TIMAR-588925 format. One record per residue (C-alpha): residue number from 1; z negated, x negated, y negated. Coordinates in steps of 0.5 Angstrom, whole numbers, plus 2048, in hexadecimal, padded with zeros to 3 digits. Layout:
N
pos:NUM | z:Z | x:X | y:Y
...
***
This chain:
437
pos:1 | z:880 | x:880 | y:772
pos:2 | z:87F | x:880 | y:76A
pos:3 | z:878 | x:882 | y:76C
pos:4 | z:877 | x:87D | y:770
pos:5 | z:87A | x:877 | y:76C
pos:6 | z:875 | x:87A | y:766
pos:7 | z:86F | x:879 | y:76A
pos:8 | z:871 | x:872 | y:76D
pos:9 | z:872 | x:870 | y:765
pos:10 | z:86B | x:873 | y:764
pos:11 | z:868 | x:86F | y:769
pos:12 | z:86B | x:869 | y:767
pos:13 | z:869 | x:86A | y:760
pos:14 | z:862 | x:86B | y:762
pos:15 | z:862 | x:865 | y:767
pos:16 | z:865 | x:861 | y:761
pos:17 | z:860 | x:863 | y:75C
pos:18 | z:85A | x:862 | y:761
pos:19 | z:85C | x:85B | y:763
pos:20 | z:85D | x:85A | y:75B
pos:21 | z:856 | x:85C | y:75A
pos:22 | z:853 | x:859 | y:760
pos:23 | z:856 | x:852 | y:75E
pos:24 | z:854 | x:853 | y:757
pos:25 | z:84D | x:854 | y:759
pos:26 | z:84D | x:84E | y:75D
pos:27 | z:851 | x:84A | y:758
pos:28 | z:84D | x:84C | y:752
pos:29 | z:846 | x:84E | y:754
pos:30 | z:844 | x:847 | y:751
pos:31 | z:847 | x:849 | y:74A
pos:32 | z:844 | x:850 | y:74B
pos:33 | z:83D | x:84F | y:74E
pos:34 | z:83B | x:847 | y:74D
pos:35 | z:834 | x:848 | y:751
pos:36 | z:837 | x:84B | y:757
pos:37 | z:83B | x:844 | y:759
pos:38 | z:834 | x:841 | y:758
pos:39 | z:831 | x:845 | y:75C
pos:40 | z:836 | x:845 | y:762
pos:41 | z:836 | x:83D | y:761
pos:42 | z:82F | x:83D | y:762
pos:43 | z:82F | x:842 | y:768
pos:44 | z:834 | x:83D | y:76B
pos:45 | z:830 | x:837 | y:76A
pos:46 | z:82A | x:83A | y:76C
pos:47 | z:82D | x:83D | y:772
pos:48 | z:830 | x:835 | y:774
pos:49 | z:829 | x:832 | y:773
pos:50 | z:826 | x:838 | y:777
pos:51 | z:82C | x:836 | y:77D
pos:52 | z:82A | x:82F | y:77C
pos:53 | z:822 | x:830 | y:77C
pos:54 | z:824 | x:834 | y:782
pos:55 | z:828 | x:82F | y:786
pos:56 | z:822 | x:82A | y:785
pos:57 | z:81D | x:82E | y:787
pos:58 | z:821 | x:830 | y:78D
pos:59 | z:822 | x:829 | y:78F
pos:60 | z:81B | x:827 | y:78E
pos:61 | z:819 | x:82D | y:792
pos:62 | z:81E | x:82B | y:797
pos:63 | z:81B | x:824 | y:798
pos:64 | z:814 | x:827 | y:798
pos:65 | z:816 | x:82B | y:79E
pos:66 | z:819 | x:826 | y:7A1
pos:67 | z:813 | x:821 | y:7A0
pos:68 | z:80F | x:827 | y:7A3
pos:69 | z:813 | x:828 | y:7A9
pos:70 | z:812 | x:821 | y:7AA
pos:71 | z:80B | x:821 | y:7AA
pos:72 | z:80B | x:827 | y:7AE
pos:73 | z:80F | x:823 | y:7B3
pos:74 | z:80A | x:81E | y:7B3
pos:75 | z:804 | x:823 | y:7B4
pos:76 | z:807 | x:826 | y:7BA
pos:77 | z:808 | x:81F | y:7BD
pos:78 | z:801 | x:81D | y:7BB
pos:79 | z:7FF | x:823 | y:7BE
pos:80 | z:803 | x:821 | y:7C5
pos:81 | z:800 | x:81A | y:7C4
pos:82 | z:7F9 | x:81D | y:7C3
pos:83 | z:7F9 | x:822 | y:7C9
pos:84 | z:7FC | x:81C | y:7CD
pos:85 | z:7F6 | x:818 | y:7CC
pos:86 | z:7F1 | x:81D | y:7CD
pos:87 | z:7F5 | x:81F | y:7D4
pos:88 | z:7F5 | x:817 | y:7D6
pos:89 | z:7EE | x:816 | y:7D4
pos:90 | z:7EC | x:81D | y:7D7
pos:91 | z:7E8 | x:81F | y:7D1
pos:92 | z:7E6 | x:826 | y:7CE
pos:93 | z:7E5 | x:827 | y:7C7
pos:94 | z:7E1 | x:82C | y:7C3
pos:95 | z:7DE | x:82E | y:7BD
pos:96 | z:7D7 | x:830 | y:7BA
pos:97 | z:7D6 | x:835 | y:7B4
pos:98 | z:7CF | x:832 | y:7B3
pos:99 | z:7CD | x:837 | y:7AE
pos:100 | z:7CE | x:83D | y:7B3
pos:101 | z:7CC | x:839 | y:7B9
pos:102 | z:7D3 | x:83A | y:7BC
pos:103 | z:7D7 | x:836 | y:7C1
pos:104 | z:7DE | x:837 | y:7C3
pos:105 | z:7E2 | x:833 | y:7C8
pos:106 | z:7E9 | x:831 | y:7C5
pos:107 | z:7EC | x:82D | y:7CB
pos:108 | z:7EA | x:82C | y:7D2
pos:109 | z:7EE | x:826 | y:7D6
pos:110 | z:7E7 | x:824 | y:7DA
pos:111 | z:7E8 | x:823 | y:7E2
pos:112 | z:7E5 | x:827 | y:7E7
pos:113 | z:7E6 | x:82F | y:7E9
pos:114 | z:7DF | x:831 | y:7E7
pos:115 | z:7DE | x:82F | y:7E0
pos:116 | z:7DA | x:834 | y:7DC
pos:117 | z:7DF | x:837 | y:7D6
pos:118 | z:7DC | x:83A | y:7D0
pos:119 | z:7DE | x:840 | y:7CD
pos:120 | z:7E0 | x:840 | y:7C5
pos:121 | z:7DA | x:83F | y:7C0
pos:122 | z:7D5 | x:83F | y:7C6
pos:123 | z:7CE | x:83E | y:7C3
pos:124 | z:7CB | x:837 | y:7C4
pos:125 | z:7C5 | x:83A | y:7C8
pos:126 | z:7CA | x:83B | y:7CE
pos:127 | z:7C9 | x:834 | y:7D0
pos:128 | z:7C2 | x:835 | y:7D2
pos:129 | z:7C5 | x:83A | y:7D7
pos:130 | z:7CB | x:835 | y:7DA
pos:131 | z:7C7 | x:82E | y:7D9
pos:132 | z:7C2 | x:82B | y:7DE
pos:133 | z:7BB | x:82D | y:7DC
pos:134 | z:7B9 | x:825 | y:7DB
pos:135 | z:7BF | x:824 | y:7D7
pos:136 | z:7BF | x:82B | y:7D3
pos:137 | z:7BA | x:829 | y:7CE
pos:138 | z:7BC | x:822 | y:7CC
pos:139 | z:7C3 | x:825 | y:7CB
pos:140 | z:7C1 | x:82A | y:7C6
pos:141 | z:7BD | x:826 | y:7C2
pos:142 | z:7C3 | x:821 | y:7C1
pos:143 | z:7C7 | x:827 | y:7BF
pos:144 | z:7C2 | x:82A | y:7BA
pos:145 | z:7C1 | x:823 | y:7B7
pos:146 | z:7C9 | x:822 | y:7B6
pos:147 | z:7C9 | x:82A | y:7B4
pos:148 | z:7C4 | x:829 | y:7AE
pos:149 | z:7C7 | x:822 | y:7AC
pos:150 | z:7C1 | x:81E | y:7AE
pos:151 | z:7C6 | x:81A | y:7B2
pos:152 | z:7CD | x:819 | y:7B1
pos:153 | z:7CF | x:817 | y:7B8
pos:154 | z:7CE | x:81B | y:7BF
pos:155 | z:7CE | x:817 | y:7C6
pos:156 | z:7CB | x:81A | y:7CC
pos:157 | z:7CC | x:81A | y:7D4
pos:158 | z:7CA | x:820 | y:7D8
pos:159 | z:7CB | x:824 | y:7DE
pos:160 | z:7CE | x:82B | y:7DE
pos:161 | z:7CC | x:830 | y:7E3
pos:162 | z:7D2 | x:832 | y:7E7
pos:163 | z:7D2 | x:83A | y:7E9
pos:164 | z:7CC | x:83C | y:7ED
pos:165 | z:7CD | x:837 | y:7F2
pos:166 | z:7C8 | x:832 | y:7EF
pos:167 | z:7CC | x:82D | y:7EF
pos:168 | z:7CD | x:829 | y:7E8
pos:169 | z:7D2 | x:824 | y:7E5
pos:170 | z:7D2 | x:81F | y:7E0
pos:171 | z:7D5 | x:81F | y:7D9
pos:172 | z:7D5 | x:81B | y:7D3
pos:173 | z:7D6 | x:81D | y:7CC
pos:174 | z:7D7 | x:81A | y:7C5
pos:175 | z:7D7 | x:81E | y:7BE
pos:176 | z:7D7 | x:81D | y:7B7
pos:177 | z:7D7 | x:820 | y:7B0
pos:178 | z:7DE | x:822 | y:7AE
pos:179 | z:7DC | x:826 | y:7A8
pos:180 | z:7D7 | x:827 | y:7A3
pos:181 | z:7D5 | x:82D | y:79E
pos:182 | z:7D4 | x:82C | y:797
pos:183 | z:7CD | x:82B | y:798
pos:184 | z:7CE | x:825 | y:79D
pos:185 | z:7CC | x:829 | y:7A3
pos:186 | z:7D1 | x:829 | y:7A9
pos:187 | z:7D6 | x:82E | y:7A9
pos:188 | z:7DA | x:82C | y:7AF
pos:189 | z:7D8 | x:828 | y:7B5
pos:190 | z:7DE | x:825 | y:7BA
pos:191 | z:7DC | x:823 | y:7C1
pos:192 | z:7DF | x:820 | y:7C7
pos:193 | z:7DD | x:821 | y:7CF
pos:194 | z:7DF | x:81D | y:7D5
pos:195 | z:7DD | x:81E | y:7DC
pos:196 | z:7D9 | x:817 | y:7DF
pos:197 | z:7D8 | x:819 | y:7E6
pos:198 | z:7DB | x:813 | y:7E8
pos:199 | z:7D8 | x:80E | y:7E3
pos:200 | z:7D1 | x:811 | y:7E5
pos:201 | z:7D3 | x:810 | y:7ED
pos:202 | z:7D5 | x:809 | y:7EB
pos:203 | z:7CE | x:808 | y:7E7
pos:204 | z:7CA | x:80B | y:7ED
pos:205 | z:7CE | x:806 | y:7F2
pos:206 | z:7CD | x:800 | y:7EE
pos:207 | z:7C5 | x:802 | y:7ED
pos:208 | z:7C5 | x:802 | y:7F5
pos:209 | z:7C8 | x:7FC | y:7F6
pos:210 | z:7C4 | x:7F8 | y:7F1
pos:211 | z:7BE | x:7FB | y:7F4
pos:212 | z:7C0 | x:7F9 | y:7FB
pos:213 | z:7C2 | x:7F2 | y:7F8
pos:214 | z:7BB | x:7F2 | y:7F6
pos:215 | z:7B8 | x:7F4 | y:7FC
pos:216 | z:7BC | x:7EF | y:800
pos:217 | z:7BA | x:7EA | y:7FC
pos:218 | z:7B3 | x:7EC | y:7FD
pos:219 | z:7B4 | x:7EC | y:804
pos:220 | z:7B8 | x:7E6 | y:804
pos:221 | z:7B2 | x:7E2 | y:800
pos:222 | z:7AD | x:7E5 | y:805
pos:223 | z:7B2 | x:7E3 | y:80B
pos:224 | z:7B2 | x:7DC | y:809
pos:225 | z:7AA | x:7DB | y:808
pos:226 | z:7AA | x:7DE | y:80F
pos:227 | z:7AF | x:7DA | y:812
pos:228 | z:7AA | x:7D4 | y:811
pos:229 | z:7A5 | x:7D7 | y:815
pos:230 | z:7AA | x:7DA | y:81A
pos:231 | z:7AD | x:7D3 | y:81C
pos:232 | z:7A7 | x:7CF | y:81B
pos:233 | z:7A3 | x:7D3 | y:821
pos:234 | z:7A8 | x:7D2 | y:827
pos:235 | z:7A9 | x:7CB | y:824
pos:236 | z:7A2 | x:7C9 | y:824
pos:237 | z:7A1 | x:7CC | y:82B
pos:238 | z:7A7 | x:7C8 | y:82D
pos:239 | z:7A4 | x:7C1 | y:82A
pos:240 | z:79D | x:7C3 | y:82C
pos:241 | z:79E | x:7C4 | y:833
pos:242 | z:7A3 | x:7BE | y:834
pos:243 | z:79E | x:7BA | y:832
pos:244 | z:799 | x:7BC | y:837
pos:245 | z:79E | x:7BB | y:83D
pos:246 | z:79D | x:7B4 | y:83E
pos:247 | z:795 | x:7B4 | y:83E
pos:248 | z:795 | x:7BB | y:843
pos:249 | z:794 | x:7B9 | y:84A
pos:250 | z:794 | x:7C0 | y:84D
pos:251 | z:79A | x:7C2 | y:850
pos:252 | z:799 | x:7C9 | y:84E
pos:253 | z:797 | x:7C7 | y:847
pos:254 | z:79D | x:7C3 | y:846
pos:255 | z:7A1 | x:7C9 | y:849
pos:256 | z:79D | x:7CE | y:844
pos:257 | z:79F | x:7C9 | y:83E
pos:258 | z:7A6 | x:7C9 | y:840
pos:259 | z:7A7 | x:7D0 | y:840
pos:260 | z:7A3 | x:7D1 | y:839
pos:261 | z:7A8 | x:7CC | y:836
pos:262 | z:7AE | x:7D0 | y:839
pos:263 | z:7AC | x:7D6 | y:837
pos:264 | z:7AB | x:7D3 | y:830
pos:265 | z:7B2 | x:7D0 | y:830
pos:266 | z:7B5 | x:7D7 | y:831
pos:267 | z:7B1 | x:7DA | y:82B
pos:268 | z:7B3 | x:7D4 | y:827
pos:269 | z:7BA | x:7D5 | y:82A
pos:270 | z:7BA | x:7DC | y:828
pos:271 | z:7B8 | x:7DB | y:821
pos:272 | z:7BD | x:7D6 | y:820
pos:273 | z:7C3 | x:7DA | y:823
pos:274 | z:7C1 | x:7E0 | y:81F
pos:275 | z:7C2 | x:7DC | y:819
pos:276 | z:7C8 | x:7D9 | y:81B
pos:277 | z:7CB | x:7E0 | y:81D
pos:278 | z:7C9 | x:7E3 | y:816
pos:279 | z:7CD | x:7DD | y:812
pos:280 | z:7D3 | x:7DE | y:816
pos:281 | z:7D3 | x:7E6 | y:816
pos:282 | z:7D6 | x:7E7 | y:80F
pos:283 | z:7DC | x:7E1 | y:810
pos:284 | z:7DD | x:7E3 | y:817
pos:285 | z:7DC | x:7EB | y:817
pos:286 | z:7E3 | x:7EC | y:818
pos:287 | z:7E5 | x:7E7 | y:81D
pos:288 | z:7E5 | x:7E9 | y:824
pos:289 | z:7E6 | x:7E5 | y:82A
pos:290 | z:7E8 | x:7EA | y:82F
pos:291 | z:7E8 | x:7E9 | y:837
pos:292 | z:7E7 | x:7ED | y:83D
pos:293 | z:7E0 | x:7ED | y:840
pos:294 | z:7DB | x:7F1 | y:845
pos:295 | z:7D6 | x:7F5 | y:841
pos:296 | z:7D2 | x:7F6 | y:847
pos:297 | z:7D2 | x:7EE | y:849
pos:298 | z:7D0 | x:7ED | y:842
pos:299 | z:7CA | x:7F2 | y:842
pos:300 | z:7C7 | x:7EF | y:848
pos:301 | z:7C7 | x:7E8 | y:846
pos:302 | z:7C4 | x:7EA | y:83F
pos:303 | z:7BF | x:7EE | y:844
pos:304 | z:7BE | x:7E8 | y:848
pos:305 | z:7BC | x:7E4 | y:842
pos:306 | z:7B7 | x:7E8 | y:83F
pos:307 | z:7B4 | x:7EA | y:846
pos:308 | z:7B1 | x:7E3 | y:845
pos:309 | z:7AF | x:7E4 | y:83E
pos:310 | z:7AB | x:7EA | y:83E
pos:311 | z:7A4 | x:7EB | y:840
pos:312 | z:7A5 | x:7ED | y:847
pos:313 | z:79E | x:7F0 | y:848
pos:314 | z:79E | x:7F5 | y:842
pos:315 | z:7A6 | x:7F6 | y:841
pos:316 | z:7AB | x:7F8 | y:846
pos:317 | z:7B2 | x:7F7 | y:845
pos:318 | z:7B7 | x:7FC | y:848
pos:319 | z:7BF | x:7FD | y:848
pos:320 | z:7C3 | x:803 | y:849
pos:321 | z:7CA | x:801 | y:84A
pos:322 | z:7CE | x:807 | y:84D
pos:323 | z:7D4 | x:802 | y:84F
pos:324 | z:7D4 | x:7FC | y:852
pos:325 | z:7DA | x:7F9 | y:84E
pos:326 | z:7DC | x:7FB | y:847
pos:327 | z:7E2 | x:7F7 | y:844
pos:328 | z:7E2 | x:7F7 | y:83C
pos:329 | z:7E7 | x:7F4 | y:837
pos:330 | z:7E2 | x:7F1 | y:832
pos:331 | z:7DF | x:7EB | y:82E
pos:332 | z:7DA | x:7E9 | y:833
pos:333 | z:7D6 | x:7E4 | y:82F
pos:334 | z:7D5 | x:7EA | y:82A
pos:335 | z:7D3 | x:7EF | y:82F
pos:336 | z:7CE | x:7EA | y:833
pos:337 | z:7CB | x:7E9 | y:82C
pos:338 | z:7CA | x:7F0 | y:82B
pos:339 | z:7C7 | x:7F2 | y:831
pos:340 | z:7C3 | x:7EB | y:831
pos:341 | z:7C0 | x:7EE | y:82A
pos:342 | z:7BE | x:7F5 | y:82D
pos:343 | z:7BB | x:7F2 | y:833
pos:344 | z:7B7 | x:7ED | y:82E
pos:345 | z:7B4 | x:7F3 | y:82A
pos:346 | z:7B2 | x:7F7 | y:830
pos:347 | z:7AE | x:7F1 | y:833
pos:348 | z:7AB | x:7EF | y:82D
pos:349 | z:7A8 | x:7F6 | y:82B
pos:350 | z:7A7 | x:7F8 | y:833
pos:351 | z:7A0 | x:7F6 | y:835
pos:352 | z:79F | x:7FB | y:83B
pos:353 | z:7A4 | x:7FF | y:83E
pos:354 | z:7AB | x:7FF | y:840
pos:355 | z:7B2 | x:7FC | y:83D
pos:356 | z:7B8 | x:7FF | y:83F
pos:357 | z:7BF | x:7FC | y:83E
pos:358 | z:7C5 | x:801 | y:840
pos:359 | z:7CC | x:804 | y:83E
pos:360 | z:7D0 | x:80A | y:840
pos:361 | z:7D7 | x:80C | y:83E
pos:362 | z:7D9 | x:810 | y:838
pos:363 | z:7DF | x:814 | y:837
pos:364 | z:7E5 | x:811 | y:833
pos:365 | z:7E5 | x:80A | y:837
pos:366 | z:7DE | x:808 | y:834
pos:367 | z:7D8 | x:805 | y:838
pos:368 | z:7D1 | x:807 | y:835
pos:369 | z:7CC | x:801 | y:836
pos:370 | z:7C4 | x:802 | y:835
pos:371 | z:7BE | x:7FF | y:835
pos:372 | z:7B8 | x:803 | y:836
pos:373 | z:7B0 | x:801 | y:836
pos:374 | z:7A9 | x:804 | y:836
pos:375 | z:7A7 | x:800 | y:830
pos:376 | z:7A4 | x:801 | y:829
pos:377 | z:7AA | x:805 | y:826
pos:378 | z:7AC | x:806 | y:81F
pos:379 | z:7AB | x:80B | y:81A
pos:380 | z:7B0 | x:810 | y:818
pos:381 | z:7B0 | x:80E | y:811
pos:382 | z:7B1 | x:806 | y:813
pos:383 | z:7B7 | x:808 | y:818
pos:384 | z:7BD | x:807 | y:813
pos:385 | z:7BA | x:801 | y:810
pos:386 | z:7B9 | x:7FD | y:816
pos:387 | z:7C0 | x:7FB | y:816
pos:388 | z:7C0 | x:7F7 | y:80F
pos:389 | z:7BF | x:7F0 | y:80E
pos:390 | z:7B8 | x:7ED | y:80E
pos:391 | z:7B4 | x:7F3 | y:810
pos:392 | z:7AE | x:7F2 | y:814
pos:393 | z:7AA | x:7F8 | y:815
pos:394 | z:7A4 | x:7F4 | y:818
pos:395 | z:7A3 | x:7EE | y:815
pos:396 | z:79E | x:7EC | y:81A
pos:397 | z:7A3 | x:7EC | y:820
pos:398 | z:7A8 | x:7E5 | y:820
pos:399 | z:7AF | x:7E6 | y:81E
pos:400 | z:7B4 | x:7E5 | y:818
pos:401 | z:7B6 | x:7EC | y:816
pos:402 | z:7BD | x:7EB | y:818
pos:403 | z:7BE | x:7ED | y:81F
pos:404 | z:7C0 | x:7F4 | y:81E
pos:405 | z:7C4 | x:7F2 | y:818
pos:406 | z:7C8 | x:7EE | y:81C
pos:407 | z:7C9 | x:7F3 | y:821
pos:408 | z:7CC | x:7F8 | y:81C
pos:409 | z:7D1 | x:7F3 | y:81A
pos:410 | z:7D3 | x:7F1 | y:821
pos:411 | z:7D4 | x:7F8 | y:823
pos:412 | z:7D8 | x:7FA | y:81C
pos:413 | z:7DC | x:7F4 | y:81E
pos:414 | z:7DD | x:7F7 | y:825
pos:415 | z:7DF | x:7FE | y:822
pos:416 | z:7D9 | x:801 | y:825
pos:417 | z:7D3 | x:805 | y:822
pos:418 | z:7CB | x:804 | y:823
pos:419 | z:7C6 | x:809 | y:823
pos:420 | z:7BE | x:809 | y:825
pos:421 | z:7B9 | x:80E | y:827
pos:422 | z:7B2 | x:80D | y:826
pos:423 | z:7AB | x:80F | y:826
pos:424 | z:7A5 | x:80C | y:824
pos:425 | z:7A1 | x:80A | y:82A
pos:426 | z:7A6 | x:80C | y:82F
pos:427 | z:7AB | x:807 | y:82E
pos:428 | z:7B3 | x:806 | y:82C
pos:429 | z:7BA | x:807 | y:82F
pos:430 | z:7BF | x:803 | y:82C
pos:431 | z:7C7 | x:806 | y:82D
pos:432 | z:7CD | x:802 | y:82C
pos:433 | z:7D3 | x:805 | y:82D
pos:434 | z:7D9 | x:801 | y:82E
pos:435 | z:7E1 | x:801 | y:830
pos:436 | z:7E3 | x:7FF | y:837
pos:437 | z:7E9 | x:7FC | y:834
***
């Protein structure tokens, strides 16, 4: 017990002595070592300043990071908008290294499934392989100009070959110099490309339409110049023969004059009817007045009328009707004008031989009406354009050049089709396929 009590006292004394020494060290250090306090105070001030500077730097770094994150978000949004614009405009973008003459495609949103896609860093000379031969040299010259700095802008339209099929598609490209080196030479060229097949098709259609309009205008001018002669010829005959009637005493001569007057009356009437029909076609093409009629009766009446017109000594008019009656629900006026114009052509171009008027039934409740002659025929190259307005293949034969155009318009409005088969010197056959109802 004593031993333990002594140890405890010794320990307490040691602690008390250590505490006093420590207190004295802390309390009297300034007195014992005056430079130490300055060092401690200086170190404290430095630490405080360091903490303040660190806080300021951290705040600035935080603000800078915040700004950078905002810029990054804007950049992301800009890239989305940029990609959206490319998709909306169906563009591809690419860049060229003008010094190494390498081209790389960056984005591709072009139309079509047959687009040629360049590999990264493809040599520019590859364009000779993929472009149409007539375009390749022109395009390469333009690219060389911008790569060498002779030009600041590039714009070309060209055709690209699609695989081994031999087909081509149209593209249009723009490019500009994006960066230059220290010597001012182009260091980077950026460009964009778009498919322009629809644009080229529209341009071709417009050119064709312009050519057709110019041709139609030329034919119309020729038609108007010809109309004076076409109308004046039968009109002069009518007036001249009518003036002779009072002074002719022979009954046979009078009958001959009357016949000539009647024939020229019919010619003049057909010319006027053609002009009137043509003027009504566009306005009344869709206006149909359908009624039921007997096709056989209509064709017989047509044949009977033309039997008195043809040169019966050199031309024979034949009919081929497989039925004695065939009812149709159609526009009788347009059907009559259609057959009448076909018969006029046959009579006009057949000086010797035969004219045949007939019909036969087709599948699908259709009837095919045809007029066949042994006249001069039509060259194969002219068979497509004879249905155009004001077209006359033989300027020495009377006519307005409107008859077959009127026929085609009437047949289309009746829901049918028309075709021709002909050989020069052997005659022609015109078919008209029409629905029965």
